[in-house]
NUMI-130833 format. One record per residue (C-alpha): y, x, z. Coordinates in steps of 0.5 Angstrom, whole numbers, plus 500, padded with zeros to 3 digits. Layout:
BEGIN
YXZ/...
This chain:
BEGIN
365439476/366443470/370441464/372445457/377450460/375449468/370450473/370448480/366451485/365449493/363455498/361450503/354447501/351451507/351450514/354457516/360460518/360466515/358467508/354474507/348477504/347480497/342475495/346469497/352472493/347474487/344467487/351463487/353467482/347465477/348458480/355457478/354461472/360465473/358470467/358464462/365462465/368469464/365469457/368462456/375464459/375458464/379458470/375458476/377454482/374456488/374452495/372455501/372450507/376452513/370452517/368458514/370464518/369470514/366472507/362478508/363484503/356484500/356477499/363477496/362483491/355480489/359474487/365476484/365484483/362483476/368479474/373483477/370489474/369486467/376482467/380487471/385485477/390482473/386477469/381476475/387473479/390469473/383466472/380465479/384461484/382461491/383455496/382458502/385460509/390465510/385469514/380469509/385471503/388477507/381479511/376478505/378476498/384481498/380487501/374485496/378485490/380492492/373494493/370492487/375496483/373502486/366501484/
């Protein structure tokens, strides 16, 4: 769902427990039009289904890395809102943000 100032994405459209792979991350980045969302200053709400047990760093970085580097950590955290389990946040999202900033 997309409105003028908001984009909602749902990372649950596959029958998987682990989101992984640069190819899938790049494909999802294009599918969700994140470069366009960043340019337009949209808030991006990311829902990660509780059935997802892990988000591999290659997937996370290919999906969100460019946005993190372009926007910077503070603006990325302001614009990208993750609705996910504590485990996903602590073990996948937070380390992914830090890793993106290193490259």
